[in-house]
PATI-428467 format. One record per residue (C-alpha): residue in one letter; x, y, z; residue number from 1. Coordinates in steps of 0.1 Angstrom, whole numbers, plus 5000, padded with zeros to 4 digits. Example, Ala and Ser with C-alpha at 12.3 -4.5 7.8 and 13.67 -1.06 7.14 Angstrom:
residues 2
+------+------+-------+------+-----+
| type | east | north |   up | seq |
+------+------+-------+------+-----+
|    A | 5123 |  4955 | 5078 |   1 |
|    S | 5137 |  4989 | 5071 |   2 |
+------+------+-------+------+-----+
end
This chain:
residues 87
+------+------+-------+------+-----+
| type | east | north |   up | seq |
+------+------+-------+------+-----+
|    M | 9613 |  5353 | 9761 |   1 |
|    K | 9608 |  5337 | 9727 |   2 |
|    K | 9579 |  5316 | 9740 |   3 |
|    F | 9563 |  5347 | 9754 |   4 |
|    K | 9563 |  5363 | 9719 |   5 |
|    I | 9546 |  5333 | 9705 |   6 |
|    I | 9521 |  5326 | 9732 |   7 |
|    M | 9510 |  5362 | 9739 |   8 |
|    P | 9495 |  5368 | 9704 |   9 |
|    L | 9477 |  5335 | 9706 |  10 |
|    I | 9462 |  5345 | 9740 |  11 |
|    L | 9451 |  5379 | 9726 |  12 |
|    A | 9436 |  5362 | 9695 |  13 |
|    L | 9416 |  5338 | 9717 |  14 |
|    G | 9405 |  5367 | 9739 |  15 |
|    L | 9392 |  5386 | 9708 |  16 |
|    F | 9373 |  5355 | 9696 |  17 |
|    A | 9357 |  5351 | 9730 |  18 |
|    L | 9346 |  5387 | 9731 |  19 |
|    A | 9332 |  5385 | 9696 |  20 |
|    G | 9312 |  5354 | 9706 |  21 |
|    C | 9297 |  5373 | 9735 |  22 |
|    A | 9287 |  5404 | 9714 |  23 |
|    P | 9250 |  5411 | 9714 |  24 |
|    R | 9233 |  5399 | 9683 |  25 |
|    D | 9208 |  5420 | 9664 |  26 |
|    H | 9173 |  5405 | 9667 |  27 |
|    A | 9143 |  5420 | 9652 |  28 |
|    P | 9119 |  5431 | 9680 |  29 |
|    P | 9088 |  5410 | 9683 |  30 |
|    T | 9058 |  5421 | 9663 |  31 |
|    F | 9026 |  5432 | 9680 |  32 |
|    E | 9010 |  5399 | 9672 |  33 |
|    E | 9040 |  5380 | 9686 |  34 |
|    Q | 9038 |  5400 | 9718 |  35 |
|    Q | 9001 |  5393 | 9721 |  36 |
|    A | 9006 |  5356 | 9715 |  37 |
|    Q | 9033 |  5355 | 9742 |  38 |
|    A | 9011 |  5373 | 9767 |  39 |
|    A | 8983 |  5348 | 9759 |  40 |
|    K | 9007 |  5320 | 9764 |  41 |
|    A | 9016 |  5333 | 9799 |  42 |
|    Q | 8980 |  5339 | 9808 |  43 |
|    C | 8968 |  5305 | 9796 |  44 |
|    S | 8997 |  5287 | 9813 |  45 |
|    E | 8987 |  5302 | 9846 |  46 |
|    E | 8950 |  5294 | 9840 |  47 |
|    A | 8957 |  5258 | 9829 |  48 |
|    T | 8979 |  5253 | 9860 |  49 |
|    A | 8952 |  5267 | 9883 |  50 |
|    M | 8925 |  5245 | 9867 |  51 |
|    N | 8947 |  5213 | 9869 |  52 |
|    S | 8966 |  5217 | 9901 |  53 |
|    E | 8976 |  5180 | 9902 |  54 |
|    G | 9002 |  5163 | 9880 |  55 |
|    V | 9025 |  5177 | 9854 |  56 |
|    H | 9019 |  5213 | 9842 |  57 |
|    N | 9029 |  5210 | 9806 |  58 |
|    S | 9017 |  5195 | 9773 |  59 |
|    S | 9024 |  5160 | 9784 |  60 |
|    N | 8993 |  5163 | 9808 |  61 |
|    P | 8963 |  5159 | 9785 |  62 |
|    F | 8940 |  5179 | 9808 |  63 |
|    W | 8964 |  5207 | 9811 |  64 |
|    A | 8971 |  5207 | 9774 |  65 |
|    S | 8934 |  5207 | 9765 |  66 |
|    Y | 8926 |  5237 | 9787 |  67 |
|    F | 8957 |  5255 | 9775 |  68 |
|    E | 8947 |  5251 | 9738 |  69 |
|    M | 8911 |  5261 | 9745 |  70 |
|    C | 8923 |  5292 | 9763 |  71 |
|    M | 8947 |  5301 | 9735 |  72 |
|    H | 8920 |  5297 | 9709 |  73 |
|    R | 8896 |  5319 | 9731 |  74 |
|    L | 8923 |  5346 | 9731 |  75 |
|    G | 8926 |  5344 | 9693 |  76 |
|    V | 8958 |  5324 | 9688 |  77 |
|    T | 8956 |  5301 | 9658 |  78 |
|    D | 8968 |  5265 | 9656 |  79 |
|    A | 8996 |  5276 | 9633 |  80 |
|    E | 9008 |  5301 | 9659 |  81 |
|    L | 9006 |  5275 | 9686 |  82 |
|    K | 9028 |  5251 | 9666 |  83 |
|    K | 9053 |  5280 | 9660 |  84 |
|    M | 9055 |  5285 | 9698 |  85 |
|    W | 9060 |  5249 | 9707 |  86 |
|    Y | 9080 |  5234 | 9679 |  87 |
+------+------+-------+------+-----+
end
């Protein structure tokens, strides 16, 4: 019975810490510009993949990366915004 009195508060404390860790965090909603940049990223990823159907479909493929960057610039995304997305 004595062990139960010691262990039970520890279990409850661990449970509370676990629940606190899972609590939703307050994040600021994305700005209009961030939403537009994310939409452009999705569109350009699809277009770059369609244009370069062979090989890797990410920035390690120079053909895919070149088309992706050209598409992003065409949609008004700056180099600074591109770096913010990828790094």
